[in-house]
C-alpha positions in Angstrom: 29.4 9.4 -83.3 31.6 6.4 -82.8 34.1 7.4 -85.4 34.3 10.9 -83.9 34.8 9.3 -80.5 37.4 6.9 -81.9 39.3 9.9 -83.3 39.1 11.7 -80.0 40.3 8.6 -78.2 43.3 8.2 -80.5 44.1 11.9 -80.2 44.0 11.7 -76.4 46.3 8.7 -76.4 48.7 10.3 -78.9 48.9 13.5 -76.9 49.9 11.5 -73.9 52.3 9.2 -75.8 50.3 6.1 -75.0 49.8 2.9 -77.1 46.6 0.9 -77.3 45.7 -2.8 -77.5 42.2 -4.2 -77.8 40.9 -7.7 -76.7 37.5 -8.6 -78.0 35.0 -11.4 -77.5 31.4 -10.7 -78.5 32.5 -7.8 -80.7 34.7 -10.1 -82.8 37.2 -7.4 -83.9 34.6 -4.7 -84.5 36.2 -2.3 -81.9 39.6 -2.6 -83.6 37.9 -2.2 -87.0 36.3 1.1 -85.8 39.6 2.3 -84.4 41.4 1.8 -87.7 38.8 3.8 -89.7 40.6 6.8 -88.2 43.6 8.0 -90.3 46.8 7.8 -88.3 45.5 5.1 -86.0 48.8 3.3 -86.5 50.5 6.0 -84.4 48.8 4.6 -81.3 47.1 1.3 -82.0 49.4 -1.7 -81.7 46.8 -4.4 -82.5 44.0 -6.6 -81.2 43.2 -10.1 -80.1 39.8 -11.7 -80.8 39.5 -14.2 -77.9 36.2 -15.7 -78.7 36.8 -19.0 -77.0 36.9 -19.1 -73.2 40.1 -21.1 -73.3 41.9 -18.4 -75.4 40.9 -15.8 -72.8 42.9 -17.9 -70.3 45.8 -19.2 -72.4 46.6 -16.1 -74.4 45.2 -13.2 -72.3 45.9 -14.8 -68.8 42.4 -14.5 -67.5 42.3 -16.5 -64.2 41.1 -20.1 -64.8 39.3 -20.2 -61.4 37.4 -16.9 -62.3 36.3 -18.4 -65.6 35.3 -21.7 -63.9 33.2 -20.0 -61.3 31.6 -17.2 -63.3 32.1 -18.0 -66.9 33.5 -15.6 -69.5 30.8 -12.9 -69.1 31.9 -11.1 -65.9 33.3 -7.6 -65.1 36.6 -9.0 -63.8 37.0 -11.1 -66.9 36.8 -7.9 -69.0 39.4 -6.2 -66.8 41.8 -9.2 -66.9 41.3 -9.4 -70.7 42.2 -5.7 -71.0 45.3 -6.2 -68.8 46.2 -9.4 -70.7 46.1 -7.8 -74.1 48.6 -5.2 -72.9 51.0 -8.0 -72.2 50.2 -10.0 -75.3 51.1 -6.9 -77.5 54.3 -6.2 -75.7 57.1 -4.7 -77.8 60.6 -5.3 -76.6 59.2 -6.3 -73.2 57.1 -3.1 -72.8 53.4 -3.8 -72.7 50.8 -1.6 -74.5 49.9 1.3 -72.2 46.2 1.0 -72.5 44.1 -2.1 -72.9 40.4 -2.2 -73.8 38.3 -5.4 -73.7 34.8 -6.5 -74.4 32.9 -9.6 -73.2 29.2 -10.3 -73.2 26.2 -12.0 -74.6 25.0 -10.8 -78.0 22.4 -13.5 -78.4 20.1 -14.7 -79.7 20.3 -17.0 -76.6 22.1 -16.9 -73.3 24.2 -19.9 -72.4 24.7 -19.1 -68.8 21.5 -17.6 -67.6 22.5 -13.9 -67.8 20.3 -11.8 -70.0 21.1 -11.3 -73.6 22.6 -7.9 -74.0 24.8 -8.2 -70.9 28.1 -6.6 -71.8 31.2 -5.8 -69.8 33.9 -3.4 -71.0 37.3 -3.6 -69.3 39.8 -0.7 -69.4 43.3 -0.9 -68.0 46.0 1.8 -68.1 48.6 3.1 -65.7 46.6 4.1 -62.6 43.3 2.8 -64.1 41.7 -0.6 -63.8 38.0 -0.5 -64.3 35.0 -2.2 -65.9 31.7 -0.8 -67.1 28.6 -3.0 -67.3 25.7 -2.6 -69.7 22.5 -4.2 -70.6 21.7 -3.5 -74.2 18.5 -4.3 -76.1 18.0 -5.4 -79.6 19.1 -8.2 -81.9 22.6 -9.7 -82.0 23.9 -7.1 -84.5 22.4 -4.3 -82.4 24.0 -5.5 -79.2 27.3 -5.8 -80.9 27.1 -2.3 -82.4 26.1 -0.8 -79.0 29.1 -2.7 -77.4 31.5 -1.1 -79.9 30.1 2.3 -79.2 30.3 1.8 -75.5 33.8 0.5 -75.5 35.1 3.5 -77.3 33.0 6.1 -75.5 33.6 4.6 -72.1 37.4 4.3 -72.7 37.5 7.9 -73.7 35.6 9.0 -70.6 37.7 6.8 -68.3 40.9 8.1 -69.7 39.8 11.7 -69.4 38.9 11.3 -65.7 
């Protein structure tokens, strides 16, 4: 289902003339990998940033340091700021990517900040859209990551259609 949703997302973006950038933490590049399984993805997809370290979320993607200090990297607003930041990070000739998608969360096996393993936030930013979706997935590390990829693509498609 994810590949079909990825194709539908890319078709929607292409039909609107929009470009895409992806920032990932817990998914470690898996969302971008799923996107590029679709032939013609390069017509829309500019690239991605794997910002696994919290400091990279701040220094490269511009996530607010005070937000990270207060709440840590697993927070809905962190996901939104990552999505917005990847748009800027992938600017071409001063023009940011039109759409940014971001993932942050806890895949396990342990939680470092007291939130439950499986907590995931997906941020989506586009012209007129700035939102996050929160999930609590079950399963092992690989399962949480797979569900996160599916959710990022499906939720982005849904949000952009609304």
